[in-house]
C-alpha positions in Angstrom: 16.4 15.2 -0.7 14.2 15.3 2.3 14.8 19.0 2.7 13.0 19.5 -0.6 10.1 17.2 0.2 9.1 18.0 3.8 9.0 21.9 3.5 6.9 21.6 0.4 4.3 19.4 2.2 4.3 21.7 5.2 4.0 24.8 3.0 0.8 23.2 1.5 -0.4 22.7 5.1 0.3 26.3 6.2 -1.5 27.5 3.0 -4.5 25.4 4.0 -4.2 23.3 0.9 -4.0 19.9 2.7 -5.0 18.5 6.1 -4.8 15.4 8.2 -4.5 14.2 11.8 -0.7 14.1 11.6 -0.1 17.5 10.0 0.5 19.3 13.3 3.1 16.6 14.3 4.9 17.0 10.9 4.6 20.8 10.4 3.9 22.5 13.8 5.4 20.6 16.7 7.8 18.7 14.5 7.4 15.6 16.6 7.8 13.6 13.5 11.4 14.0 12.5 13.0 12.8 9.2 15.9 10.4 9.6 16.6 8.7 6.3 15.4 8.3 2.7 14.8 4.5 2.0 13.8 4.8 -1.6 16.0 6.6 -4.1 14.2 5.5 -7.2 12.1 7.9 -9.2 8.6 7.5 -8.1 7.3 6.4 -4.7 8.7 8.3 -1.7 9.6 6.1 1.3 11.2 7.8 4.3 12.3 6.6 7.8 11.2 9.1 10.5 11.1 9.2 14.3 7.9 10.0 16.1 7.9 10.2 19.9 11.0 8.1 20.2 9.7 5.4 17.8 10.6 4.8 14.3 7.9 5.1 11.7 7.6 5.1 7.9 6.5 8.2 5.9 5.2 7.2 2.5 3.6 8.6 -0.7 3.3 7.5 -4.2 4.4 11.0 -5.4 6.2 13.7 -3.6 4.0 16.6 -4.8 0.2 17.0 -4.3 0.0 18.4 -7.8 1.1 15.0 -9.2 -2.3 13.6 -8.1 -5.6 14.2 -9.9 -7.6 16.9 -8.2 -11.2 16.6 -7.1 -11.8 20.1 -8.6 -13.0 20.2 -12.2 -11.9 23.1 -14.3 -13.6 24.5 -17.4 -14.0 27.6 -19.5 -17.3 29.4 -19.1 -19.2 31.2 -21.8 -17.1 34.4 -21.5 -13.8 32.5 -21.7 -13.1 32.6 -18.0 -11.6 29.6 -16.2 -14.1 28.3 -13.6 -13.3 25.8 -10.8 -16.0 23.5 -9.4 -15.4 21.2 -6.4 -17.8 18.3 -5.9 -20.6 18.2 -3.4 -20.5 15.4 -0.8 -22.8 13.1 -2.8 -20.6 13.4 -5.8 -17.5 12.8 -3.8 -18.9 9.6 -2.3 -19.7 8.4 -5.8 -16.1 9.2 -6.8 -14.8 7.2 -3.8 -17.1 4.2 -4.7 -15.7 4.2 -8.3 -12.1 4.4 -7.0 -12.7 1.4 -4.7 -14.3 -0.6 -7.5 -11.3 0.1 -9.7 -8.9 -1.1 -7.0 -10.7 -4.2 -5.8 -12.6 -5.1 -9.0 -15.8 -5.6 -7.1 -19.0 -3.5 -6.8 -18.5 -1.8 -3.5 -21.8 -1.3 -1.5 -22.5 2.1 -0.2 -22.1 0.9 3.4 -18.5 -0.2 2.6 -17.7 3.2 1.1 -18.8 4.9 4.3 -16.8 2.4 6.4 -13.7 2.9 4.3 -13.9 6.7 4.7 -14.4 6.3 8.5 -11.3 4.1 8.6 -9.2 6.8 6.9 -10.8 9.9 8.5 -12.7 10.8 11.7 -15.8 11.3 9.6 -19.4 10.8 10.6 -22.0 9.7 8.1 -24.1 12.7 7.0 -21.3 15.2 7.7 -20.1 17.2 4.8 -16.3 17.3 4.2 -14.7 20.5 3.2 -12.7 20.9 0.0 -9.3 20.7 1.7 -10.3 17.4 3.4 -11.7 16.0 0.2 -8.5 16.9 -1.7 -6.3 15.2 0.9 -8.4 12.1 1.0 -8.6 11.9 -2.8 -4.8 12.0 -3.0 -4.6 9.0 -0.6 -7.3 7.1 -2.4 -5.3 7.3 -5.6 -2.5 5.2 -4.0 -3.2 1.5 -4.4 -0.8 0.5 -1.7 -2.4 2.8 0.8 -5.9 1.4 0.0 -4.6 -2.2 0.3 -2.9 -1.4 3.7 -6.1 0.2 4.9 -8.2 -2.7 3.8 -6.1 -5.1 5.9 -5.9 -2.9 9.0 -6.4 -5.1 12.0 -4.6 -8.0 10.5 -1.3 -8.6 12.3 0.5 -9.2 9.0 0.0 -5.6 7.8 1.6 -2.5 9.4 -0.6 -0.1 11.3 -1.5 3.1 9.6 -1.2 5.9 12.1 -2.6 8.7 10.0 -1.8 11.1 7.3 -1.0 14.7 6.2 -2.2 15.5 2.7 -0.9 12.8 0.4 1.7 11.4 2.8 0.7 8.7 5.3 2.6 7.4 8.3 2.8 3.7 9.1 4.4 1.3 11.5 8.1 0.5 11.0 8.9 -3.2 10.6 12.1 -3.6 8.7 13.3 -6.8 7.0 14.9 -8.9 9.7 18.1 -10.9 9.9 15.9 -13.9 10.8 15.2 -14.3 7.1 18.9 -14.6 6.2 20.1 -18.0 5.0 23.3 -17.4 6.9 21.5 -18.5 10.0 21.7 -22.0 8.8 25.5 -22.0 8.8 26.0 -24.1 11.9 28.6 -26.8 12.4 26.4 -29.6 13.5 22.7 -30.6 13.3 22.6 -30.6 17.1 23.7 -27.0 17.2 21.1 -26.2 14.5 18.2 -27.7 16.5 19.2 -26.2 19.8 19.9 -22.7 18.5 17.7 -19.9 19.5 18.3 -18.5 16.0 16.6 -21.7 14.7 13.7 -21.2 17.0 13.3 -17.6 15.8 13.5 -18.7 12.2 10.9 -21.4 12.8 8.5 -18.8 14.3 9.0 -16.6 11.3 8.3 -19.5 9.0 5.1 -20.3 10.9 4.1 -16.6 10.6 4.7 -16.8 6.9 2.3 -19.7 6.6 -0.3 -17.9 8.6 0.1 -14.8 6.5 -0.3 -16.8 3.3 -3.5 -18.4 4.7 -4.9 -15.0 5.6 -4.3 -13.9 2.0 -6.7 -16.6 0.8 -9.4 -16.2 3.5 -9.4 -12.5 4.6 -11.3 -11.3 1.5 -13.9 -12.9 -0.7 -11.2 -13.4 -3.2 -7.5 -14.5 -2.7 -4.8 -11.9 -2.9 -1.9 -12.6 -5.3 1.6 -11.3 -4.5 3.5 -10.6 -7.7 6.7 -9.0 -6.3 8.1 -11.5 -3.8 11.5 -10.4 -2.3 12.9 -10.1 1.2 12.8 -6.3 1.2 9.0 -6.3 0.9 8.5 -8.1 4.2 9.2 -6.9 7.7 9.7 -8.8 10.9 8.1 -7.3 14.0 9.6 -7.6 17.5 7.4 -10.7 18.2 8.6 -12.3 15.0 5.4 -11.7 13.0 5.8 -11.3 9.3 4.3 -8.1 7.9 3.9 -7.1 4.2 5.5 -3.6 4.0 5.3 -3.2 0.3 2.2 -4.3 -1.6 2.4 -2.3 -4.8 2.2 -5.5 -6.7 -0.6 -7.2 -4.9 -3.9 -8.0 -6.7 -7.2 -9.6 -5.8 -8.3 -12.5 -8.0 -10.5 -10.7 -10.6 -7.9 -8.0 -11.2 -5.2 -10.7 -11.4 -7.1 -12.5 -14.1 -7.5 -9.3 -16.1 -3.8 -8.6 -15.9 -2.7 -12.1 -16.9 -5.3 -12.6 -19.7 -4.6 -9.5 -21.6 -1.3 -10.5 -23.2 -0.6 -12.2 -26.5 1.9 -15.0 -26.5 3.8 -17.6 -28.4 5.3 -19.4 -25.4 4.8 -19.6 -21.6 7.6 -17.1 -20.9 5.5 -14.4 -22.5 2.9 -14.9 -19.8 5.1 -13.9 -16.8 3.9 -10.9 -14.9 6.8 -10.4 -12.4 6.4 -13.3 -10.0 2.9 -14.2 -11.1 3.0 -16.7 -13.9 0.5 -17.9 -16.4 0.5 -20.3 -19.4 0.2 -19.6 -23.1 -2.7 -21.0 -25.1 -0.9 -21.7 -28.3 -4.0 -22.1 -30.4 -5.4 -18.7 -29.3 -1.9 -17.2 -28.8 -3.3 -15.7 -25.6 -2.2 -16.0 -22.0 -4.5 -17.8 -19.6 -6.3 -15.7 -17.1 -5.4 -18.2 -14.4 -2.2 -18.0 -12.4 -0.1 -21.2 -12.8 1.9 -20.8 -9.6 0.9 -19.6 -6.1 2.1 -17.4 -3.4 3.8 -20.1 -1.4 5.8 -21.3 -4.4 7.4 -17.9 -4.7 9.1 -18.0 -1.3 12.7 -19.2 -1.5 14.5 -16.9 0.9 
């Protein structure tokens, strides 16, 4: 499968269709080497790779650049000829602002748009990006999970983003750990349980989870709701820090309310959005906008 994905991405790079700080590592020096496909489902591409003797994750919502909306508008002119028109820098920044507002459901100030771009690209305010750079950035901006990961960069509970090449980005590898396994509780006596180094590790992970959940409520002006809570979505670093490695189903408060409140219902079960639950207003036959459970209540592993 990877043999089909990687050459395509590098072909786009060699044709000067995409760019990114890690394109040379992927396509020229080949210092980023594919090891294993981790997601065989149709849709998001998640691959384990090795970069300078360290494991990393290579990820993209789609495997082809053409699957993303292009920044270039196409239209027929008066003589019936197809004309392409890339945006200027001011228009591109407006597009970015709209994309961020769609993702976070808040009116993003211009300064935040600039800061976001500077996080994702070595870009100086006032400098004009070329079309190839805009196209690569625009593909990244259409990936909600990438935006969420970038927003939380610097927080220990989210993997580091090392960079990108076109629509693919490379992030820190923190796999789900055995520390989360209930089998670690299978000791013969309570004394063995208390004295076990495994118990100490599990306690550290539990404390890290609590810190993580607290950060979700305080890091942003609105709490972040996790609607797909399962062990595979959380990694454990070498220092036993929990990291969210899959946040496709994470939503800030305003967006969460919009999702929950749009459904008709006749019972509470109709108001379940994966792990995020709401209640049914039987008089209105409409789901409440307010979540009835919380992030902590969803953890039972």
